[in-house]
ROVEX-279549 format. One record per residue (C-alpha): x negated, y negated, z negated; residue in three letters. Coordinates in steps of 0.5 Angstrom, whole numbers, plus 500, padded with zeros to 3 digits. Layout:
% ROVEX-279549
XYZALA;...
% end
This chain:
% ROVEX-279549
507596411UNK;507590414UNK;509584409UNK;508578413UNK;507576420UNK;504569421UNK;505566428UNK;501559430UNK;498555436UNK;500561441UNK;504561447UNK;511558445UNK;509558438UNK;507551437UNK;507550430UNK;506556424UNK;512560422UNK;513567419UNK;516573418UNK;516576411UNK;519583409UNK;519588405UNK;524593409UNK;522599413UNK;527597419UNK;526590422UNK;530588427UNK;529582431UNK;533578436UNK;531573441UNK;533570448UNK;528571453UNK;522566453UNK;523565445UNK;516569444UNK;518576443UNK;512579447UNK;507574443UNK;509578437UNK;508585440UNK;502583444UNK;499580437UNK;500587433UNK;498590439UNK;491587440UNK;490582433UNK;483581434UNK;484577441UNK;481570440UNK;488567443UNK;491569436UNK;486566432UNK;491562427UNK;496568427UNK;495574422UNK;499580419UNK;499582412UNK;499589410UNK;500593403UNK;496599406UNK;492601411UNK;496604416UNK;496605424UNK;500600428UNK;502603434UNK;506598439UNK;510599445UNK;510593450UNK;508592457UNK;501592455UNK;502599452UNK;505601459UNK;500598463UNK;494601459UNK;497608459UNK;500609466UNK;498603470UNK;491603469UNK;489610466UNK;489616471UNK;492620466UNK;495620460UNK;491622453UNK;494628450UNK;498628444UNK;496633438UNK;501637434UNK;501642429UNK;502649431UNK;504654426UNK;499660428UNK;494659422UNK;497659416UNK;491659412UNK;489653415UNK;496650415UNK;496651407UNK;489648407UNK;492642411UNK;498641406UNK;494641400UNK;489636403UNK;495632405UNK;498632398UNK;491630395UNK;490625400UNK;497622398UNK;496622391UNK;489619392UNK;492613396UNK;497612391UNK;491611386UNK;487607391UNK;494602392UNK;494602384UNK;487600383UNK;488595389UNK;494592386UNK;490591379UNK;485588383UNK;490583386UNK;493582379UNK;486580377UNK;484576382UNK;491572381UNK;490571374UNK;483568375UNK;486564381UNK;491561376UNK;486560370UNK;481556375UNK;488552378UNK;489550370UNK;481548369UNK;481545376UNK;488541374UNK;484539367UNK;478536371UNK;482533376UNK;485528370UNK;478525371UNK;480522377UNK;486520375UNK;483516369UNK;477513372UNK;479512380UNK;485507383UNK;486500383UNK;481495380UNK;478501375UNK;470499374UNK;468506374UNK;471508380UNK;464508384UNK;462514380UNK;467518384UNK;465517391UNK;466522395UNK;470526390UNK;477523389UNK;480527395UNK;479534393UNK;480537387UNK;476543388UNK;470539390UNK;471535384UNK;471541379UNK;464544383UNK;461537382UNK;462537374UNK;461545374UNK;454543377UNK;452539371UNK;448542366UNK;451541359UNK;447536355UNK;443538349UNK;446533345UNK;452528345UNK;450522350UNK;449516346UNK;453511350UNK;461512350UNK;465510356UNK;467503354UNK;459502354UNK;458504360UNK;464501363UNK;461494360UNK;454495363UNK;457497370UNK;462491370UNK;456486368UNK;452489374UNK;458489379UNK;461482377UNK;461477382UNK;458472377UNK;452476374UNK;446473373UNK;439473369UNK;441472361UNK;436468357UNK;433471351UNK;435469344UNK;430465340UNK;428468333UNK;428464327UNK;421461325UNK;420458318UNK;413455317UNK;413454310UNK;414461306UNK;407459302UNK;411453299UNK;416459296UNK;410462292UNK;406456290UNK;404457283UNK;406450281UNK;413451280UNK;411456275UNK;408451271UNK;411447265UNK;408440267UNK;407436260UNK;404428259UNK;399426255UNK;399430248UNK;395424245UNK;400419246UNK;403416240UNK;410418243UNK;408425245UNK;411428239UNK;418424240UNK;418426248UNK;416434246UNK;422433241UNK;427430246UNK;425436250UNK;426431257UNK;420428259UNK;424426266UNK;429422262UNK;424418259UNK;420417265UNK;426414269UNK;427410263UNK;421406264UNK;423403270UNK;428399266UNK;422396261UNK;419390263UNK;412390265UNK;410385258UNK;414383252UNK;409379248UNK;411378241UNK;418379241UNK;421386242UNK;425388249UNK;432391249UNK;432398249UNK;434401256UNK;438407252UNK;440404246UNK;441397248UNK;438394241UNK;432390241UNK;427396239UNK;422396244UNK;415393243UNK;409392247UNK;406398243UNK;411403244UNK;411401252UNK;404402252UNK;405409248UNK;410411253UNK;406410259UNK;400413256UNK;404420256UNK;405420263UNK;398420265UNK;394421272UNK;395429271UNK;402429270UNK;403424276UNK;399428281UNK;403434279UNK;409431280UNK;406428287UNK;404435289UNK;411438288UNK;414432292UNK;410433298UNK;412441297UNK;419439297UNK;418434303UNK;414440307UNK;420445305UNK;425441308UNK;421439314UNK;421447316UNK;428448314UNK;432442318UNK;430444325UNK;432451324UNK;437454330UNK;444453329UNK;448459328UNK;452458334UNK;446458338UNK;446466337UNK;453468336UNK;455464343UNK;450469347UNK;454474351UNK;450480348UNK;451478341UNK;458478341UNK;458486339UNK;454484333UNK;456477332UNK;459479324UNK;452482323UNK;448476326UNK;453471322UNK;452475315UNK;444475316UNK;444468318UNK;448466312UNK;443470308UNK;437466310UNK;440459310UNK;443461303UNK;436462300UNK;433457303UNK;438452300UNK;437455294UNK;430454294UNK;431447296UNK;435446290UNK;430449285UNK;425444288UNK;429439287UNK;430441280UNK;423442278UNK;422435280UNK;427432275UNK;425437270UNK;417438271UNK;417442264UNK;422447266UNK;418453270UNK;422454277UNK;422460281UNK;423460288UNK;425467292UNK;421469298UNK;425469305UNK;420473309UNK;424479308UNK;431476310UNK;428472316UNK;425478318UNK;431482318UNK;435477321UNK;429477327UNK;430484327UNK;437484330UNK;435479335UNK;429483337UNK;435489338UNK;439484343UNK;433481347UNK;431489348UNK;438489351UNK;437483355UNK;431485358UNK;434492360UNK;439488363UNK;435483367UNK;431489369UNK;437493371UNK;440487375UNK;433486379UNK;434493381UNK;442494381UNK;443500385UNK;438504381UNK;441501375UNK;448503377UNK;446510380UNK;443511372UNK;450509370UNK;453514374UNK;449519372UNK;450517364UNK;458517366UNK;458525369UNK;453527363UNK;459524358UNK;464527362UNK;460534362UNK;460534354UNK;467531353UNK;470537358UNK;466542355UNK;471546352UNK;474547359UNK;468549363UNK;466554357UNK;473557357UNK;473557365UNK;466560365UNK;468565360UNK;474567364UNK;470568370UNK;465572367UNK;471577365UNK;474577371UNK;468578375UNK;466584370UNK;473587371UNK;473586379UNK;466590379UNK;469596375UNK;475596379UNK;470596385UNK;466602382UNK;473606382UNK;475604389UNK;469606391UNK;470613388UNK;477614390UNK;475612397UNK;469617397UNK;474622395UNK;479620400UNK;474621406UNK;472628403UNK;480630403UNK;480627411UNK;475631413UNK;478637410UNK;484635414UNK;481634421UNK;477641420UNK;483645419UNK;487641424UNK;482643429UNK;485651428UNK;492649429UNK;493643434UNK;495643441UNK;497639446UNK;503643450UNK;508641445UNK;508634446UNK;509635454UNK;515640453UNK;518635448UNK;517630453UNK;520634459UNK;526636455UNK;527629453UNK;528627461UNK;532633462UNK;537631457UNK;537624460UNK;539627467UNK;532626470UNK;530633473UNK;526630479UNK;520629475UNK;516631469UNK;509631465UNK;504636467UNK;498638463UNK;492636467UNK;486639463UNK;485641456UNK;487634453UNK;490630459UNK;497629462UNK;500627469UNK;507625471UNK;508629477UNK;514630482UNK;517637483UNK;513641488UNK;507635488UNK;501635483UNK;499628485UNK;500623480UNK;507620481UNK;508614476UNK;507609481UNK;513611485UNK;518611479UNK;523606478UNK;523601473UNK;528604469UNK;525611470UNK;518608468UNK;521605462UNK;524612460UNK;518616461UNK;513611457UNK;518611451UNK;518618450UNK;511618451UNK;511613445UNK;516617441UNK;511623441UNK;505619440UNK;508616433UNK;510624431UNK;504627433UNK;496625433UNK;492621438UNK;486626436UNK;485632432UNK;481628427UNK;487623426UNK;488624418UNK;493619417UNK;500621415UNK;504615416UNK;505610422UNK;508603423UNK;511603430UNK;513596433UNK;518597439UNK;519591444UNK;525591448UNK;525598450UNK;532597454UNK;530591459UNK;530595465UNK;535600463UNK;542601466UNK;547602461UNK;547609461UNK;540610458UNK;541605453UNK;545609448UNK;540615449UNK;534610447UNK;538608441UNK;539615439UNK;531616440UNK;530610435UNK;534612430UNK;532619430UNK;524618431UNK;523612427UNK;529610422UNK;530617419UNK;523620421UNK;518620414UNK;512620419UNK;514612420UNK;513607414UNK;516602418UNK;519600425UNK;519593428UNK;524593434UNK;525586438UNK;530586443UNK;534580447UNK;540584448UNK;545582442UNK;549588444UNK;543593443UNK;541589436UNK;548590434UNK;548597435UNK;541598431UNK;544595425UNK;546599420UNK;554597419UNK;553600411UNK;552594407UNK;549598401UNK;545602406UNK;543596410UNK;541592404UNK;536597402UNK;533599408UNK;533593414UNK;532586415UNK;535582421UNK;531576424UNK;533571430UNK;527568434UNK;529561437UNK;525556441UNK;528549440UNK;523543443UNK;518544437UNK;516551438UNK;519558437UNK;521559430UNK;523566426UNK;529566421UNK;532571417UNK;539573420UNK;545575416UNK;549581419UNK;555576419UNK;551572424UNK;551577429UNK;554574436UNK;555578442UNK;552575449UNK;557570450UNK;557567443UNK;550566444UNK;550562450UNK;555557447UNK;550557441UNK;545554445UNK;549550449UNK;552547442UNK;544545440UNK;541539443UNK;534541441UNK;534547445UNK;530546452UNK;533543458UNK;532549462UNK;535554457UNK;541550456UNK;543549463UNK;541556464UNK;546558458UNK;551553462UNK;551557468UNK;551564465UNK;558561461UNK;561559467UNK;559566471UNK;561571465UNK;568567463UNK;571566470UNK;567571474UNK;568577469UNK;574575464UNK;578570468UNK;577573475UNK;577566478UNK;574563484UNK;570557482UNK;569554489UNK;575549489UNK;573547482UNK;567544484UNK;571540489UNK;575536484UNK;574529485UNK;572528477UNK;566532479UNK;564528485UNK;561522481UNK;554521483UNK;552523475UNK;555530475UNK;551532482UNK;545535478UNK;550539474UNK;554541480UNK;548544484UNK;545548478UNK;552551475UNK;555553482UNK;551558485UNK;555558491UNK;552551493UNK;546554495UNK;545558501UNK;540563498UNK;543564492UNK;537560488UNK;538555483UNK;533549483UNK;533543479UNK;529538477UNK;529538469UNK;528530470UNK;535530472UNK;538533466UNK;542529461UNK;545533455UNK;551529455UNK;552529462UNK;552536463UNK;556537457UNK;562533460UNK;561536466UNK;562543463UNK;568540459UNK;571538466UNK;570545469UNK;574548463UNK;579542463UNK;581543470UNK;582550470UNK;587549464UNK;582553459UNK;580546455UNK;583550448UNK;578555449UNK;572550451UNK;574546444UNK;574553440UNK;567555443UNK;564548442UNK;565548435UNK;562555434UNK;
% end
């Protein structure tokens, strides 16, 4: 069965339009020129290059037999004689039974074959849906990273317009062995740094350098520095435990006191003698002073190395240090804190030389700080290298972006791969089953063909055609056997081919009878198809009304009711014949028939499904065209003329000679209308019109005046609304 006929870019079909059906009987009505013959010619010769964009969708492999002008030409005008039609006789009962059994088996196999093909279609559709879901999921990459001023949009160049292309691109990337180090934000920052308008080479950060690490390990700080133990006051100083305090007091004593005692700087009593001063001074001897001088020098050296250290802001203000700002700050403060603590230890040692001091080693802290700076400098160097080779760097970042996307969307890709493998295996298994069934079908058809050779004959078809002609009242010509498998149309008493001498109506009747027998019989003894699809294009176009009823009866009995015909498509220009072919029983019609209308507006021919209630007679159809301004001008004008002729000549029996002479139609703007509508205005009965003269509103107004001045304005108003 044909489930869809798709027409596009051929003849009057300027744009795509489709007939979709699931019924056995399909009736198509359309005025001449709307595309009926184009449809039948496509079905007659679907491989013709003129129909490259047209297609038909079938649910099973069934031969399509088409009756149209090409069929008549190829079988009657071009061919010297008709091909024989093979019919089954009942002379060989054994062969007949073999055929019946083989046909039954063929039917069962074809049913199973159709089921397997349906399973394949369902499997394909299921996988298609799974693929669609995967593609939509992957498309979110484009939606997330493309559009506006998004930095990573360049990564999707060439992939933003087609979902399938983006999916295929990601599908072609192998999954990384491990999760990529860089996240999207990092990649985006690096791309932005490379693509920004203010991009420039970045300076490296200086590391912390401290030249006085040796001071921190000098052994002098661990010594307890004491004065001359031989001094008379040594025991007293030791007892006091604060030589520094005593030494500071010396600065308050006079150089000499003579015989009188000097005032003590501590107790303010006159207790200081010359001897006491000498004893105190002798306690702080040269060795003591040298050691204090050494510590003071170390303090100076340490401070000289500490003061020029870089300020914290010189590190944290750098662009590449921003993400490590807290780390840098913490480590810097640890270094500075340790240096300051050591400086305080040195200061304390100078004040209390006897007390041992311990300075911390800052080498590790400074090294730890510099390791962070080194990492930043590596990034600076890498960035500067990228900036010098910008395009190559952006390409690397693009690859890193897609590696990350492949990792992040691996679940979607893995599920799709599993679905694909499952679907491929299922389809592979079904293909094997279909192949086996096809092989069995070939065997069954071979058995049918071999048995049919014992039972077929061509005489029955010729007899049936001649009986049909006699039933129509045609007895002056007949179909006669020309050779074993050929016929010829001859007149009584004359064996010469007579088809060319027949009238158009007679040619149509005999060709249609031949087509009927061809559909009932077989084209050859090897024809094993149990059913056919029949397409009948305007079988009454050249017939008198006497034969129209007979053609309708033939179509009903052979094609509508015949089991051999699985589907029939009838195209006609006659609403009367279309109506006659339509089943008036609503329930039966709903089960077996579909109705269609072919129209040709300015945009091109179009196929529309039609309801039974929409069927009109020819006169109403003319009005439908006239009321539709989008119809071609020539068609509208022609329908106006047919309306005037039909209504006045046949319905009202009116003479219109005087109507077109009325003053209202003498206006220059109505002249084109009058020349075209009034046949009597042409001596040869021809209608000549330049469609450039056509003005829809003027022609419609002219038609209204014709009905108005003949007292049928009410009829015009009623029909203008239909």
